[in-house]
PDB file of N, CA, C, O and CB in Angstrom:
ATOM      1  N   MET A   1       0.861  -1.114  -0.017  1.00  0.00           N
ATOM      2  CA  MET A   1      -0.002   0.058   0.013  1.00  0.00           C
ATOM      3  C   MET A   1       0.874   1.279   0.046  1.00  0.00           C
ATOM      4  O   MET A   1       1.887   1.342   0.743  1.00  0.00           O
ATOM      5  CB  MET A   1      -0.968   0.032   1.224  1.00  0.00           C
ATOM      6  N   LYS A   2       0.440   2.261  -0.745  1.00  0.00           N
ATOM      7  CA  LYS A   2       1.187   3.574  -0.844  1.00  0.00           C
ATOM      8  C   LYS A   2       0.153   4.608  -0.287  1.00  0.00           C
ATOM      9  O   LYS A   2      -0.951   4.815  -0.790  1.00  0.00           O
ATOM     10  CB  LYS A   2       1.683   3.944  -2.443  1.00  0.00           C
ATOM     11  N   LEU A   3       0.671   5.243   0.848  1.00  0.00           N
ATOM     12  CA  LEU A   3      -0.133   6.202   1.437  1.00  0.00           C
ATOM     13  C   LEU A   3      -0.336   7.422   0.478  1.00  0.00           C
ATOM     14  O   LEU A   3      -1.418   8.010   0.497  1.00  0.00           O
ATOM     15  CB  LEU A   3       0.475   6.607   2.748  1.00  0.00           C
ATOM     16  N   ASN A   4       0.557   7.776  -0.265  1.00  0.00           N
ATOM     17  CA  ASN A   4       0.443   8.754  -1.177  1.00  0.00           C
ATOM     18  C   ASN A   4      -0.523   8.598  -2.356  1.00  0.00           C
ATOM     19  O   ASN A   4      -0.760   9.555  -3.094  1.00  0.00           O
ATOM     20  CB  ASN A   4       1.656   8.958  -1.619  1.00  0.00           C
ATOM     21  N   GLU A   5      -1.066   7.426  -2.529  1.00  0.00           N
ATOM     22  CA  GLU A   5      -2.039   7.125  -3.540  1.00  0.00           C
ATOM     23  C   GLU A   5      -3.466   7.095  -2.961  1.00  0.00           C
ATOM     24  O   GLU A   5      -4.421   6.987  -3.730  1.00  0.00           O
ATOM     25  CB  GLU A   5      -1.702   5.801  -4.192  1.00  0.00           C
ATOM     26  N   LEU A   6      -3.647   7.193  -1.574  1.00  0.00           N
ATOM     27  CA  LEU A   6      -4.874   7.322  -0.953  1.00  0.00           C
ATOM     28  C   LEU A   6      -5.556   8.623  -1.214  1.00  0.00           C
ATOM     29  O   LEU A   6      -4.910   9.658  -1.054  1.00  0.00           O
ATOM     30  CB  LEU A   6      -4.713   7.124   0.420  1.00  0.00           C
ATOM     31  N   ARG A   7      -6.741   8.667  -1.582  1.00  0.00           N
ATOM     32  CA  ARG A   7      -7.463   9.996  -1.698  1.00  0.00           C
ATOM     33  C   ARG A   7      -8.606  10.077  -0.811  1.00  0.00           C
ATOM     34  O   ARG A   7      -9.359   9.112  -0.683  1.00  0.00           O
ATOM     35  CB  ARG A   7      -7.948  10.256  -3.095  1.00  0.00           C
ATOM     36  N   PRO A   8      -8.798  11.263  -0.135  1.00  0.00           N
ATOM     37  CA  PRO A   8      -9.994  11.410   0.747  1.00  0.00           C
ATOM     38  C   PRO A   8     -11.312  11.349  -0.020  1.00  0.00           C
ATOM     39  O   PRO A   8     -11.327  11.574  -1.230  1.00  0.00           O
ATOM     40  CB  PRO A   8      -9.927  12.739   1.506  1.00  0.00           C
ATOM     41  N   ILE A   9     -12.339  11.070   0.614  1.00  0.00           N
ATOM     42  CA  ILE A   9     -13.681  11.160  -0.002  1.00  0.00           C
ATOM     43  C   ILE A   9     -14.182  12.606   0.226  1.00  0.00           C
ATOM     44  O   ILE A   9     -14.327  13.007   1.381  1.00  0.00           O
ATOM     45  CB  ILE A   9     -14.703  10.072   0.629  1.00  0.00           C
ATOM     46  N   PRO A  10     -14.448  13.393  -0.820  1.00  0.00           N
ATOM     47  CA  PRO A  10     -14.944  14.706  -0.579  1.00  0.00           C
ATOM     48  C   PRO A  10     -16.076  14.834   0.368  1.00  0.00           C
ATOM     49  O   PRO A  10     -16.970  13.988   0.358  1.00  0.00           O
ATOM     50  CB  PRO A  10     -15.321  15.268  -1.785  1.00  0.00           C
ATOM     51  N   ARG A  11     -16.096  15.831   1.180  1.00  0.00           N
ATOM     52  CA  ARG A  11     -17.113  16.173   2.151  1.00  0.00           C
ATOM     53  C   ARG A  11     -17.542  14.991   2.978  1.00  0.00           C
ATOM     54  O   ARG A  11     -18.695  14.969   3.411  1.00  0.00           O
ATOM     55  CB  ARG A  11     -18.292  16.760   1.468  1.00  0.00           C
ATOM     56  N   GLU A  12     -16.711  14.010   3.232  1.00  0.00           N
ATOM     57  CA  GLU A  12     -16.890  12.998   4.181  1.00  0.00           C
ATOM     58  C   GLU A  12     -15.983  13.182   5.409  1.00  0.00           C
ATOM     59  O   GLU A  12     -14.765  13.029   5.312  1.00  0.00           O
ATOM     60  CB  GLU A  12     -16.657  11.693   3.541  1.00  0.00           C
ATOM     61  N   THR A  13     -16.564  13.501   6.524  1.00  0.00           N
ATOM     62  CA  THR A  13     -15.777  13.726   7.723  1.00  0.00           C
ATOM     63  C   THR A  13     -16.457  12.842   8.946  1.00  0.00           C
ATOM     64  O   THR A  13     -17.581  12.349   8.850  1.00  0.00           O
ATOM     65  CB  THR A  13     -15.740  15.366   8.060  1.00  0.00           C
ATOM     66  N   PHE A  14     -15.704  12.729   9.978  1.00  0.00           N
ATOM     67  CA  PHE A  14     -16.303  12.107  11.156  1.00  0.00           C
ATOM     68  C   PHE A  14     -15.692  12.758  12.391  1.00  0.00           C
ATOM     69  O   PHE A  14     -14.553  13.218  12.315  1.00  0.00           O
ATOM     70  CB  PHE A  14     -16.079  10.553  11.162  1.00  0.00           C
ATOM     71  N   LYS A  15     -16.360  12.818  13.479  1.00  0.00           N
ATOM     72  CA  LYS A  15     -15.797  13.374  14.735  1.00  0.00           C
ATOM     73  C   LYS A  15     -16.585  12.817  15.762  1.00  0.00           C
ATOM     74  O   LYS A  15     -17.753  12.474  15.583  1.00  0.00           O
ATOM     75  CB  LYS A  15     -15.791  14.905  14.821  1.00  0.00           C
ATOM     76  N   GLY A  16     -15.910  12.703  16.964  1.00  0.00           N
ATOM     77  CA  GLY A  16     -16.579  12.144  18.157  1.00  0.00           C
ATOM     78  C   GLY A  16     -15.541  11.706  19.216  1.00  0.00           C
ATOM     79  O   GLY A  16     -14.339  11.964  19.148  1.00  0.00           O
ATOM     80  N   THR A  17     -16.151  11.013  20.204  1.00  0.00           N
ATOM     81  CA  THR A  17     -15.279  10.385  21.244  1.00  0.00           C
ATOM     82  C   THR A  17     -15.341   8.829  21.017  1.00  0.00           C
ATOM     83  O   THR A  17     -16.403   8.211  20.961  1.00  0.00           O
ATOM     84  CB  THR A  17     -15.775  10.791  22.771  1.00  0.00           C
ATOM     85  N   TYR A  18     -14.055   8.240  20.887  1.00  0.00           N
ATOM     86  CA  TYR A  18     -13.872   6.858  20.686  1.00  0.00           C
ATOM     87  C   TYR A  18     -13.112   6.132  21.804  1.00  0.00           C
ATOM     88  O   TYR A  18     -12.575   6.798  22.689  1.00  0.00           O
ATOM     89  CB  TYR A  18     -13.194   6.673  19.433  1.00  0.00           C
ATOM     90  N   ARG A  19     -13.048   4.851  21.799  1.00  0.00           N
ATOM     91  CA  ARG A  19     -12.041   4.240  22.540  1.00  0.00           C
ATOM     92  C   ARG A  19     -10.992   3.641  21.520  1.00  0.00           C
ATOM     93  O   ARG A  19     -11.333   3.138  20.450  1.00  0.00           O
ATOM     94  CB  ARG A  19     -12.659   3.165  23.489  1.00  0.00           C
ATOM     95  N   LEU A  20      -9.733   3.739  21.936  1.00  0.00           N
ATOM     96  CA  LEU A  20      -8.638   3.145  21.100  1.00  0.00           C
ATOM     97  C   LEU A  20      -8.673   1.625  21.421  1.00  0.00           C
ATOM     98  O   LEU A  20      -8.366   1.171  22.524  1.00  0.00           O
ATOM     99  CB  LEU A  20      -7.146   3.818  21.433  1.00  0.00           C
ATOM    100  N   THR A  21      -9.075   0.877  20.355  1.00  0.00           N
ATOM    101  CA  THR A  21      -9.205  -0.580  20.525  1.00  0.00           C
ATOM    102  C   THR A  21      -8.104  -1.313  19.770  1.00  0.00           C
ATOM    103  O   THR A  21      -8.038  -2.534  19.908  1.00  0.00           O
ATOM    104  CB  THR A  21     -10.589  -1.064  20.039  1.00  0.00           C
ATOM    105  N   GLY A  22      -7.240  -0.687  18.990  1.00  0.00           N
ATOM    106  CA  GLY A  22      -6.251  -1.285  18.201  1.00  0.00           C
ATOM    107  C   GLY A  22      -5.219  -0.272  17.788  1.00  0.00           C
ATOM    108  O   GLY A  22      -5.555   0.858  17.434  1.00  0.00           O
ATOM    109  N   ARG A  23      -3.939  -0.675  17.831  1.00  0.00           N
ATOM    110  CA  ARG A  23      -2.928   0.295  17.446  1.00  0.00           C
ATOM    111  C   ARG A  23      -1.733  -0.584  16.808  1.00  0.00           C
ATOM    112  O   ARG A  23      -1.100  -1.401  17.476  1.00  0.00           O
ATOM    113  CB  ARG A  23      -2.443   1.215  18.765  1.00  0.00           C
ATOM    114  N   VAL A  24      -1.510  -0.342  15.522  1.00  0.00           N
ATOM    115  CA  VAL A  24      -0.319  -1.127  14.791  1.00  0.00           C
ATOM    116  C   VAL A  24       0.444  -0.135  14.119  1.00  0.00           C
ATOM    117  O   VAL A  24      -0.081   0.722  13.408  1.00  0.00           O
ATOM    118  CB  VAL A  24      -0.785  -2.251  13.702  1.00  0.00           C
ATOM    119  N   ALA A  25       1.818  -0.237  14.345  1.00  0.00           N
ATOM    120  CA  ALA A  25       2.719   0.629  13.683  1.00  0.00           C
ATOM    121  C   ALA A  25       3.118  -0.109  12.273  1.00  0.00           C
ATOM    122  O   ALA A  25       3.347  -1.318  12.255  1.00  0.00           O
ATOM    123  CB  ALA A  25       4.011   0.933  14.657  1.00  0.00           C
ATOM    124  N   ALA A  26       3.177   0.623  11.213  1.00  0.00           N
ATOM    125  CA  ALA A  26       3.564   0.055   9.944  1.00  0.00           C
ATOM    126  C   ALA A  26       4.319   1.048   9.078  1.00  0.00           C
ATOM    127  O   ALA A  26       4.416   2.226   9.421  1.00  0.00           O
ATOM    128  CB  ALA A  26       2.355  -0.441   9.217  1.00  0.00           C
ATOM    129  N   ILE A  27       4.863   0.570   7.935  1.00  0.00           N
ATOM    130  CA  ILE A  27       5.516   1.353   6.998  1.00  0.00           C
ATOM    131  C   ILE A  27       4.968   1.033   5.632  1.00  0.00           C
ATOM    132  O   ILE A  27       4.892  -0.140   5.265  1.00  0.00           O
ATOM    133  CB  ILE A  27       6.981   1.152   7.076  1.00  0.00           C
ATOM    134  N   ASP A  28       4.564   2.082   4.829  1.00  0.00           N
ATOM    135  CA  ASP A  28       4.054   1.792   3.529  1.00  0.00           C
ATOM    136  C   ASP A  28       5.131   1.428   2.443  1.00  0.00           C
ATOM    137  O   ASP A  28       6.324   1.402   2.745  1.00  0.00           O
ATOM    138  CB  ASP A  28       3.275   2.962   3.086  1.00  0.00           C
ATOM    139  N   ASP A  29       4.718   1.167   1.263  1.00  0.00           N
ATOM    140  CA  ASP A  29       5.694   0.749   0.255  1.00  0.00           C
ATOM    141  C   ASP A  29       6.746   1.649  -0.131  1.00  0.00           C
ATOM    142  O   ASP A  29       7.716   1.258  -0.780  1.00  0.00           O
ATOM    143  CB  ASP A  29       5.056   0.422  -0.878  1.00  0.00           C
ATOM    144  N   GLU A  30       6.579   2.950   0.276  1.00  0.00           N
ATOM    145  CA  GLU A  30       7.520   3.974   0.021  1.00  0.00           C
ATOM    146  C   GLU A  30       8.382   4.413   1.172  1.00  0.00           C
ATOM    147  O   GLU A  30       9.168   5.354   1.071  1.00  0.00           O
ATOM    148  CB  GLU A  30       6.837   5.079  -0.473  1.00  0.00           C
ATOM    149  N   GLY A  31       8.208   3.672   2.327  1.00  0.00           N
ATOM    150  CA  GLY A  31       9.002   3.919   3.531  1.00  0.00           C
ATOM    151  C   GLY A  31       8.460   4.888   4.342  1.00  0.00           C
ATOM    152  O   GLY A  31       9.223   5.401   5.160  1.00  0.00           O
ATOM    153  N   ILE A  32       7.221   5.287   4.300  1.00  0.00           N
ATOM    154  CA  ILE A  32       6.497   6.349   5.171  1.00  0.00           C
ATOM    155  C   ILE A  32       5.984   5.554   6.344  1.00  0.00           C
ATOM    156  O   ILE A  32       5.216   4.606   6.182  1.00  0.00           O
ATOM    157  CB  ILE A  32       5.235   7.147   4.378  1.00  0.00           C
ATOM    158  N   PRO A  33       6.430   5.963   7.579  1.00  0.00           N
ATOM    159  CA  PRO A  33       5.792   5.202   8.842  1.00  0.00           C
ATOM    160  C   PRO A  33       4.488   5.904   9.147  1.00  0.00           C
ATOM    161  O   PRO A  33       4.285   7.109   9.001  1.00  0.00           O
ATOM    162  CB  PRO A  33       6.787   5.236  10.235  1.00  0.00           C
ATOM    163  N   TYR A  34       3.524   4.891   9.642  1.00  0.00           N
ATOM    164  CA  TYR A  34       2.257   5.293   9.999  1.00  0.00           C
ATOM    165  C   TYR A  34       1.734   4.436  11.033  1.00  0.00           C
ATOM    166  O   TYR A  34       2.317   3.397  11.343  1.00  0.00           O
ATOM    167  CB  TYR A  34       1.400   5.330   8.887  1.00  0.00           C
ATOM    168  N   LEU A  35       0.525   4.864  11.655  1.00  0.00           N
ATOM    169  CA  LEU A  35      -0.089   4.109  12.658  1.00  0.00           C
ATOM    170  C   LEU A  35      -1.493   3.657  12.012  1.00  0.00           C
ATOM    171  O   LEU A  35      -2.161   4.448  11.346  1.00  0.00           O
ATOM    172  CB  LEU A  35      -0.226   4.974  14.033  1.00  0.00           C
ATOM    173  N   LYS A  36      -1.841   2.504  12.225  1.00  0.00           N
ATOM    174  CA  LYS A  36      -3.275   2.038  11.883  1.00  0.00           C
ATOM    175  C   LYS A  36      -3.934   1.946  13.200  1.00  0.00           C
ATOM    176  O   LYS A  36      -3.575   1.095  14.013  1.00  0.00           O
ATOM    177  CB  LYS A  36      -3.358   0.591  11.078  1.00  0.00           C
ATOM    178  N   LEU A  37      -4.938   2.835  13.462  1.00  0.00           N
ATOM    179  CA  LEU A  37      -5.675   2.927  14.653  1.00  0.00           C
ATOM    180  C   LEU A  37      -7.062   2.355  14.466  1.00  0.00           C
ATOM    181  O   LEU A  37      -7.710   2.689  13.474  1.00  0.00           O
ATOM    182  CB  LEU A  37      -5.731   4.332  15.110  1.00  0.00           C
ATOM    183  N   ARG A  38      -7.570   1.493  15.379  1.00  0.00           N
ATOM    184  CA  ARG A  38      -9.004   1.147  15.355  1.00  0.00           C
ATOM    185  C   ARG A  38      -9.661   1.921  16.524  1.00  0.00           C
ATOM    186  O   ARG A  38      -9.266   1.750  17.677  1.00  0.00           O
ATOM    187  CB  ARG A  38      -9.238  -0.455  15.488  1.00  0.00           C
ATOM    188  N   LEU A  39     -10.556   2.681  16.253  1.00  0.00           N
ATOM    189  CA  LEU A  39     -11.463   3.517  17.147  1.00  0.00           C
ATOM    190  C   LEU A  39     -12.854   2.900  17.163  1.00  0.00           C
ATOM    191  O   LEU A  39     -13.495   2.670  16.137  1.00  0.00           O
ATOM    192  CB  LEU A  39     -11.556   5.042  16.642  1.00  0.00           C
ATOM    193  N   SER A  40     -13.286   2.641  18.432  1.00  0.00           N
ATOM    194  CA  SER A  40     -14.551   2.099  18.522  1.00  0.00           C
ATOM    195  C   SER A  40     -15.462   2.893  19.452  1.00  0.00           C
ATOM    196  O   SER A  40     -15.023   3.372  20.497  1.00  0.00           O
ATOM    197  CB  SER A  40     -14.442   0.724  18.943  1.00  0.00           C
ATOM    198  N   SER A  41     -16.789   3.038  19.052  1.00  0.00           N
ATOM    199  CA  SER A  41     -17.825   3.638  19.843  1.00  0.00           C
ATOM    200  C   SER A  41     -18.908   2.522  20.109  1.00  0.00           C
ATOM    201  O   SER A  41     -18.699   1.358  19.766  1.00  0.00           O
ATOM    202  CB  SER A  41     -18.434   4.921  19.097  1.00  0.00           C
ATOM    203  N   CYS A  42     -20.069   2.915  20.729  1.00  0.00           N
ATOM    204  CA  CYS A  42     -21.109   1.974  21.024  1.00  0.00           C
ATOM    205  C   CYS A  42     -21.675   1.392  19.699  1.00  0.00           C
ATOM    206  O   CYS A  42     -22.114   0.243  19.640  1.00  0.00           O
ATOM    207  CB  CYS A  42     -22.222   2.654  21.866  1.00  0.00           C
ATOM    208  N   SER A  43     -21.645   2.187  18.705  1.00  0.00           N
ATOM    209  CA  SER A  43     -22.297   2.011  17.418  1.00  0.00           C
ATOM    210  C   SER A  43     -21.457   1.554  16.309  1.00  0.00           C
ATOM    211  O   SER A  43     -21.991   0.955  15.376  1.00  0.00           O
ATOM    212  CB  SER A  43     -22.892   3.209  17.027  1.00  0.00           C
ATOM    213  N   THR A  44     -20.126   1.787  16.315  1.00  0.00           N
ATOM    214  CA  THR A  44     -19.359   1.536  15.065  1.00  0.00           C
ATOM    215  C   THR A  44     -17.860   1.487  15.444  1.00  0.00           C
ATOM    216  O   THR A  44     -17.438   1.966  16.496  1.00  0.00           O
ATOM    217  CB  THR A  44     -19.643   2.681  13.953  1.00  0.00           C
ATOM    218  N   ASP A  45     -17.064   0.866  14.501  1.00  0.00           N
ATOM    219  CA  ASP A  45     -15.636   0.802  14.545  1.00  0.00           C
ATOM    220  C   ASP A  45     -15.101   1.647  13.371  1.00  0.00           C
ATOM    221  O   ASP A  45     -15.687   1.580  12.291  1.00  0.00           O
ATOM    222  CB  ASP A  45     -15.136  -0.682  14.481  1.00  0.00           C
ATOM    223  N   CYS A  46     -14.085   2.392  13.512  1.00  0.00           N
ATOM    224  CA  CYS A  46     -13.392   3.014  12.414  1.00  0.00           C
ATOM    225  C   CYS A  46     -11.944   2.719  12.357  1.00  0.00           C
ATOM    226  O   CYS A  46     -11.291   2.694  13.400  1.00  0.00           O
ATOM    227  CB  CYS A  46     -13.572   4.431  12.465  1.00  0.00           C
ATOM    228  N   VAL A  47     -11.401   2.495  11.208  1.00  0.00           N
ATOM    229  CA  VAL A  47      -9.955   2.282  11.012  1.00  0.00           C
ATOM    230  C   VAL A  47      -9.409   3.524  10.491  1.00  0.00           C
ATOM    231  O   VAL A  47      -9.883   4.039   9.478  1.00  0.00           O
ATOM    232  CB  VAL A  47      -9.634   1.113  10.070  1.00  0.00           C
ATOM    233  N   VAL A  48      -8.385   4.056  11.164  1.00  0.00           N
ATOM    234  CA  VAL A  48      -7.797   5.369  10.809  1.00  0.00           C
ATOM    235  C   VAL A  48      -6.298   5.146  10.528  1.00  0.00           C
ATOM    236  O   VAL A  48      -5.635   4.458  11.304  1.00  0.00           O
ATOM    237  CB  VAL A  48      -8.012   6.451  11.983  1.00  0.00           C
ATOM    238  N   LEU A  49      -5.757   5.706   9.447  1.00  0.00           N
ATOM    239  CA  LEU A  49      -4.389   5.751   9.207  1.00  0.00           C
ATOM    240  C   LEU A  49      -3.832   7.110   9.525  1.00  0.00           C
ATOM    241  O   LEU A  49      -4.289   8.124   8.998  1.00  0.00           O
ATOM    242  CB  LEU A  49      -4.113   5.373   7.829  1.00  0.00           C
ATOM    243  N   ALA A  50      -2.802   7.128  10.425  1.00  0.00           N
ATOM    244  CA  ALA A  50      -2.217   8.386  10.860  1.00  0.00           C
ATOM    245  C   ALA A  50      -0.722   8.413  10.530  1.00  0.00           C
ATOM    246  O   ALA A  50       0.065   7.613  11.037  1.00  0.00           O
ATOM    247  CB  ALA A  50      -2.444   8.594  12.373  1.00  0.00           C
ATOM    248  N   VAL A  51      -0.380   9.316   9.706  1.00  0.00           N
ATOM    249  CA  VAL A  51       0.967   9.377   9.225  1.00  0.00           C
ATOM    250  C   VAL A  51       1.720  10.099  10.379  1.00  0.00           C
ATOM    251  O   VAL A  51       1.382  11.204  10.802  1.00  0.00           O
ATOM    252  CB  VAL A  51       1.083  10.138   7.787  1.00  0.00           C
ATOM    253  N   LEU A  52       2.813   9.345  10.870  1.00  0.00           N
ATOM    254  CA  LEU A  52       3.662   9.881  11.957  1.00  0.00           C
ATOM    255  C   LEU A  52       4.336  11.175  11.452  1.00  0.00           C
ATOM    256  O   LEU A  52       4.837  11.273  10.332  1.00  0.00           O
ATOM    257  CB  LEU A  52       4.758   8.809  12.416  1.00  0.00           C
ATOM    258  N   GLY A  53       4.306  12.151  12.365  1.00  0.00           N
ATOM    259  CA  GLY A  53       4.789  13.498  12.077  1.00  0.00           C
ATOM    260  C   GLY A  53       3.823  14.521  11.537  1.00  0.00           C
ATOM    261  O   GLY A  53       4.076  15.724  11.582  1.00  0.00           O
ATOM    262  N   SER A  54       2.690  14.019  11.015  1.00  0.00           N
ATOM    263  CA  SER A  54       1.672  14.845  10.503  1.00  0.00           C
ATOM    264  C   SER A  54       0.645  15.146  11.459  1.00  0.00           C
ATOM    265  O   SER A  54      -0.003  16.189  11.386  1.00  0.00           O
ATOM    266  CB  SER A  54       1.099  14.278   9.380  1.00  0.00           C
ATOM    267  N   VAL A  55       0.453  14.224  12.412  1.00  0.00           N
ATOM    268  CA  VAL A  55      -0.607  14.444  13.467  1.00  0.00           C
ATOM    269  C   VAL A  55       0.101  14.250  14.921  1.00  0.00           C
ATOM    270  O   VAL A  55       1.190  13.682  14.996  1.00  0.00           O
ATOM    271  CB  VAL A  55      -1.898  13.340  13.252  1.00  0.00           C
ATOM    272  N   SER A  56      -0.462  14.671  15.886  1.00  0.00           N
ATOM    273  CA  SER A  56      -0.022  14.631  17.236  1.00  0.00           C
ATOM    274  C   SER A  56      -0.683  13.432  18.005  1.00  0.00           C
ATOM    275  O   SER A  56      -1.850  13.477  18.393  1.00  0.00           O
ATOM    276  CB  SER A  56      -0.339  15.973  17.911  1.00  0.00           C
ATOM    277  N   ILE A  57       0.102  12.417  18.186  1.00  0.00           N
ATOM    278  CA  ILE A  57      -0.509  11.246  18.912  1.00  0.00           C
ATOM    279  C   ILE A  57       0.416  11.135  20.261  1.00  0.00           C
ATOM    280  O   ILE A  57       1.637  11.005  20.171  1.00  0.00           O
ATOM    281  CB  ILE A  57      -0.483   9.771  17.924  1.00  0.00           C
ATOM    282  N   PRO A  58      -0.212  11.191  21.417  1.00  0.00           N
ATOM    283  CA  PRO A  58       0.604  11.025  22.584  1.00  0.00           C
ATOM    284  C   PRO A  58       1.163   9.600  22.679  1.00  0.00           C
ATOM    285  O   PRO A  58       0.438   8.641  22.417  1.00  0.00           O
ATOM    286  CB  PRO A  58      -0.195  11.365  23.819  1.00  0.00           C
ATOM    287  N   GLU A  59       2.505   9.438  23.068  1.00  0.00           N
ATOM    288  CA  GLU A  59       3.157   8.231  23.171  1.00  0.00           C
ATOM    289  C   GLU A  59       2.482   7.249  24.233  1.00  0.00           C
ATOM    290  O   GLU A  59       2.391   6.031  24.074  1.00  0.00           O
ATOM    291  CB  GLU A  59       4.582   8.520  23.504  1.00  0.00           C
ATOM    292  N   GLY A  60       2.053   7.910  25.263  1.00  0.00           N
ATOM    293  CA  GLY A  60       1.434   7.139  26.339  1.00  0.00           C
ATOM    294  C   GLY A  60      -0.043   6.611  26.105  1.00  0.00           C
ATOM    295  O   GLY A  60      -0.614   5.938  26.964  1.00  0.00           O
ATOM    296  N   LEU A  61      -0.595   6.931  24.972  1.00  0.00           N
ATOM    297  CA  LEU A  61      -1.933   6.685  24.679  1.00  0.00           C
ATOM    298  C   LEU A  61      -2.033   5.095  24.695  1.00  0.00           C
ATOM    299  O   LEU A  61      -1.303   4.396  23.991  1.00  0.00           O
ATOM    300  CB  LEU A  61      -2.366   7.376  23.279  1.00  0.00           C
ATOM    301  N   GLY A  62      -2.933   4.620  25.499  1.00  0.00           N
ATOM    302  CA  GLY A  62      -3.033   3.151  25.689  1.00  0.00           C
ATOM    303  C   GLY A  62      -4.318   2.594  25.172  1.00  0.00           C
ATOM    304  O   GLY A  62      -5.195   3.313  24.692  1.00  0.00           O
ATOM    305  N   HIS A  63      -4.406   1.338  25.277  1.00  0.00           N
ATOM    306  CA  HIS A  63      -5.603   0.457  24.792  1.00  0.00           C
ATOM    307  C   HIS A  63      -6.792   0.855  25.804  1.00  0.00           C
ATOM    308  O   HIS A  63      -6.667   0.942  27.026  1.00  0.00           O
ATOM    309  CB  HIS A  63      -5.233  -1.301  24.858  1.00  0.00           C
ATOM    310  N   MET A  64      -7.920   1.072  25.094  1.00  0.00           N
ATOM    311  CA  MET A  64      -9.153   1.376  25.722  1.00  0.00           C
ATOM    312  C   MET A  64      -9.246   2.763  26.406  1.00  0.00           C
ATOM    313  O   MET A  64     -10.117   3.026  27.236  1.00  0.00           O
ATOM    314  CB  MET A  64      -9.416   0.341  26.688  1.00  0.00           C
ATOM    315  N   GLU A  65      -8.283   3.638  25.999  1.00  0.00           N
ATOM    316  CA  GLU A  65      -8.421   5.041  26.395  1.00  0.00           C
ATOM    317  C   GLU A  65      -9.390   5.835  25.548  1.00  0.00           C
ATOM    318  O   GLU A  65      -9.575   5.524  24.371  1.00  0.00           O
ATOM    319  CB  GLU A  65      -7.099   5.701  26.350  1.00  0.00           C
ATOM    320  N   LEU A  66      -9.985   6.807  26.091  1.00  0.00           N
ATOM    321  CA  LEU A  66     -10.893   7.655  25.311  1.00  0.00           C
ATOM    322  C   LEU A  66     -10.118   8.678  24.509  1.00  0.00           C
ATOM    323  O   LEU A  66      -9.214   9.300  25.067  1.00  0.00           O
ATOM    324  CB  LEU A  66     -11.898   8.360  26.225  1.00  0.00           C
ATOM    325  N   VAL A  67     -10.412   8.892  23.237  1.00  0.00           N
ATOM    326  CA  VAL A  67      -9.899   9.927  22.404  1.00  0.00           C
ATOM    327  C   VAL A  67     -10.988  10.735  21.723  1.00  0.00           C
ATOM    328  O   VAL A  67     -11.997  10.170  21.299  1.00  0.00           O
ATOM    329  CB  VAL A  67      -9.000   9.345  21.401  1.00  0.00           C
ATOM    330  N   ALA A  68     -10.808  12.052  21.606  1.00  0.00           N
ATOM    331  CA  ALA A  68     -11.610  12.807  20.735  1.00  0.00           C
ATOM    332  C   ALA A  68     -11.073  13.052  19.490  1.00  0.00           C
ATOM    333  O   ALA A  68      -9.969  13.595  19.452  1.00  0.00           O
ATOM    334  CB  ALA A  68     -11.931  13.957  21.264  1.00  0.00           C
ATOM    335  N   VAL A  69     -11.669  12.742  18.397  1.00  0.00           N
ATOM    336  CA  VAL A  69     -11.138  12.803  17.062  1.00  0.00           C
ATOM    337  C   VAL A  69     -11.974  13.545  16.011  1.00  0.00           C
ATOM    338  O   VAL A  69     -13.203  13.582  16.074  1.00  0.00           O
ATOM    339  CB  VAL A  69     -10.924  11.461  16.612  1.00  0.00           C
ATOM    340  N   LYS A  70     -11.243  14.147  15.021  1.00  0.00           N
ATOM    341  CA  LYS A  70     -12.100  14.751  13.970  1.00  0.00           C
ATOM    342  C   LYS A  70     -11.209  14.576  12.739  1.00  0.00           C
ATOM    343  O   LYS A  70     -10.018  14.886  12.752  1.00  0.00           O
ATOM    344  CB  LYS A  70     -12.528  16.350  14.264  1.00  0.00           C
ATOM    345  N   GLY A  71     -11.822  14.081  11.704  1.00  0.00           N
ATOM    346  CA  GLY A  71     -11.063  13.733  10.528  1.00  0.00           C
ATOM    347  C   GLY A  71     -11.981  13.669   9.281  1.00  0.00           C
ATOM    348  O   GLY A  71     -11.508  13.386   8.180  1.00  0.00           O
TER     349      GLY A  71
END
């Protein structure tokens, strides 16, 4: 997978408070490091790709902690 080839869906956003239920560090085909985060609420799960260095993610953020997100 190449992160640079991913395109956002126009006018599609989400925001809310979720629990962090999964966190995997990975590197794409071009060597860009990113985190694959699974965020869960009572009604849904979202998988989010976060490029390291472009967003602020606390190092101590642990499993099942609450996070407020907008993306």
